[in-house]
GUBA-603962 format. One record per residue (C-alpha): y, x, z negated. Coordinates in steps of 0.05 Angstrom, whole numbers, padded with zeros to 5 digits, always signed. Each point is the difference from the previous one (the first is absolute). Example, Ala and Ser with C-alpha at 12.3 -4.5 7.8 and 13.67 -1.06 7.14 Angstrom:
-00090+00246-00156/+00069+00027+00013/
! end
This chain:
+00481+00229-00095/+00059-00001+00048/-00014-00048+00057/+00033+00012+00066/+00041-00054+00033/-00058-00012+00048/-00049-00008-00058/+00046-00048-00037/+00003-00042+00063/-00076+00005+00011/-00017-00022-00071/+00060-00046-00010/-00042-00063-00009/-00037+00033-00058/+00064+00027-00030/+00031-00069+00002/-00057-00027-00042/+00025-00005-00072/-00069+00020-00027/-00005+00061+00046/+00068+00029+00018/+00012+00074+00012/-00041+00020-00061/-00060-00039+00025/+00006+00029+00070/+00003+00069-00030/-00066-00014-00036/-00031-00023+00065/+00025+00062+00036/-00031+00045-00054/-00065-00040+00000/-00068+00025+00025/-00051-00051+00023/-00070+00013+00026/-00029-00050+00051/-00075+00005+00003/-00022-00027+00068/+00049-00008+00058/-00031-00064+00027/+00014-00074-00007/+00029+00005-00070/+00026+00071+00003/+00040-00014+00064/+00050-00050-00029/+00001+00037-00066/+00019+00065+00033/+00052-00032+00045/+00035-00038-00056/-00001+00060-00047/+00029+00043+00055/+00054-00052+00016/+00017-00003-00074/+00011+00075-00002/-00057+00022-00045/+00009+00075-00004/-00071+00022+00011/-00056-00041+00030/-00070+00028-00001/-00050-00025+00051/-00075+00012-00005/-00048-00024+00053/-00054+00037+00038/-00004-00051+00057/+00028-00003+00070/+00033-00060+00032/-00048-00048+00035/+00018-00056+00047/-00030-00051-00049/+00049+00024-00054/+00062-00024+00038/-00012-00073-00017/+00025+00014-00071/+00019+00073-00009/+00072-00008+00022/+00023+00072-00010/-00045+00021+00058/+00014-00014+00074/-00045-00004+00061/+00018+00071+00021/-00023+00025-00068/-00073-00017+00013/-00041+00062-00015/+00055+00031-00042/-00011+00015-00074/+00029-00058-00039/+00040+00045-00047/+00033+00034+00060/+00015-00067+00034/+00029-00028-00065/+00041+00063-00015/+00032-00004+00069/+00021-00073-00010/+00027+00014-00070/+00041+00060+00025/+00030-00044+00055/+00015-00056-00049/+00031+00043-00055/+00011+00075+00005/+00018+00002-00074/-00073-00008-00019/-00047+00058-00009/-00070-00016+00024/-00060+00037-00028/-00059-00013+00045/-00071+00011-00026/-00047-00008+00058/-00062-00010-00042/-00039-00052-00037/+00015-00009-00074/-00061+00027-00038/-00020+00017-00070/+00013+00073+00018/+00073-00008+00022/+00024-00064-00034/+00024+00029-00066/+00040+00056+00032/+00033-00047+00051/+00015-00057-00047/+00034+00043-00053/+00057+00018+00047/+00026-00072+00006/+00037-00051-00043/-00037-00060+00028/-00063-00012+00042/-00014-00056+00048/-00071-00019+00016/-00003-00019+00074/-00074+00011+00008/-00053-00049+00024/-00061+00018-00040/-00020-00007-00073/-00023+00072-00014/+00068+00030+00017/+00036-00055-00038/-00039+00019-00062/+00014+00073+00014/+00075-00014+00004/-00003-00040-00064/-00038+00054-00038/+00043+00057+00026/+00065-00037-00018/-00025-00021-00069/-00022+00071-00016/+00066+00028+00024/+00042-00053-00033/+00029-00022+00068/+00019-00071+00017/-00028-00031+00063/-00003-00064+00041/-00068-00027+00019/-00005-00042+00063/-00057-00033+00038/-00005-00047+00059/-00056-00037+00037/+00000-00059+00048/+00062-00041-00023/+00002+00026-00071/+00037+00054-00038/+00003+00024-00071/+00041+00052-00038/+00014+00026-00070/+00042+00057-00027/-00025+00050-00052/+00042+00040-00048/-00027+00039-00059/-00019-00049-00056/-00009-00060+00047/-00065-00027+00028/-00028+00045+00054/-00043-00020+00060/-00064+00015-00039/+00022-00046-00056/-00009-00057+00050/-00055+00028+00045/-00046+00046-00038/-00032+00038+00058/-00004-00002+00076/-00047-00053+00029/-00063+00025+00034/+00010+00023+00072/+00000-00059+00049/+00005-00051-00057/+00070-00019+00022/+00017-00009+00074/+00050+00048+00032/+00057-00020+00046/-00042+00019+00060/-00052-00050-00022/+00044-00055-00026/+00067+00014+00034/+00071+00001-00027/+00064-00034+00022/+00047+00056+00018/+00061-00030-00033/-00036-00001-00067/+00006+00075-00002/+00075-00005+00008/+00006-00053-00054/-00037+00041-00051/+00027+00067+00021/+00071-00022-00010/-00017-00025-00070/-00029+00069-00015/+00062+00034+00027/+00043-00044-00044/-00042+00019-00061/+00010+00073+00015/+00076-00009+00007/+00003-00042-00064/-00037+00055-00037/+00046+00055+00026/+00063-00039-00018/-00025-00033-00064/+00022-00068+00027/-00039-00064-00013/-00070-00014-00025/-00058+00036+00031/-00067-00033+00015/-00030+00032-00062/-00053-00039-00037/+00002-00050+00057/-00042-00007+00062/+00038-00033+00057/-00041-00032+00055/+00016-00044+00059/-00032-00036+00058/+00041-00002+00064/-00035-00062+00028/+00027-00043-00056/+00057+00046-00022/-00023-00009-00071/+00018+00057-00047/-00028+00007-00070/+00007+00050-00057/-00057+00013-00048/+00018+00032-00067/-00041+00061-00017/-00002+00048-00059/-00023+00070-00014/-00073+00003-00021/-00020+00044-00058/-00068+00002+00034/+00028+00027+00065/-00039+00063+00019/+00062+00038+00022/+00060-00026-00041/-00036-00032-00059/-00005+00023-00071/-00061+00043+00014/+00001+00019+00074/-00066+00019+00031/+00030+00020+00067/+00034+00067-00009/-00010+00030+00068/+00015-00025+00070/-00059-00023+00042/-00010-00016+00073/-00040-00064+00009/-00040-00022+00061/+00044-00042+00044/-00002-00046+00060/+00055+00011+00051/+00045-00055+00028/+00000+00003+00075/-00049+00006+00056/+00009+00075+00009/-00017+00016-00073/+00070+00018-00023/+00025-00003-00071/+00069-00031-00001/+00023-00071+00015/
! end
């Protein structure tokens, strides 16, 4: 790629990095990343990927901006209340970096559309707030051979891992979704808004590391933290031969929509 003088200036801090340089920035500019859920996690992910110059950012979310979202969903502003989240996010990304192409999917990710959407991207970021869709993302990415970043937040806690083909997937650790209402949602238990930013930026960094090939991804590792104590810990994981989707003899060969409990008071899907 031939960067313009303006682009060289825009991305100069990446280009100055010995491990990134012009070649790494070219990889970022050619990259395609799908962000599932433009809420608490998806907001910082989308903003940092856009600032970095990721060539194509896909956004999928069927929700509209609600006033209660603004405590943590920093890509949306007060005047965006009532606007589809993908439209609100696309407008901010375009203002931040016109180099980026935004593909907006104003819909929920389902078993019917997941495979087709996921296959168009190099990397997928899970910014959702409910277990059924997290398992759907995992299964769709494993079946398509696509890497993804899992993320989850609740109260003062966050956790994340990165999957690439051959590494432990989400189902290797958590076999199946918990029964509906077995785990409290953020509307029931609450969530510190800044936690979303902490975890979302980690997920954005994982996406950029994957695109550039720089550093060690959070593969076969589950990173968790508690913001009250600021304790971080990493748990080693490994691929399970008994995993129903990536194991030696997979029993899950088709995508399935599971029953789900929504996060907020107005029965919406995304955090």
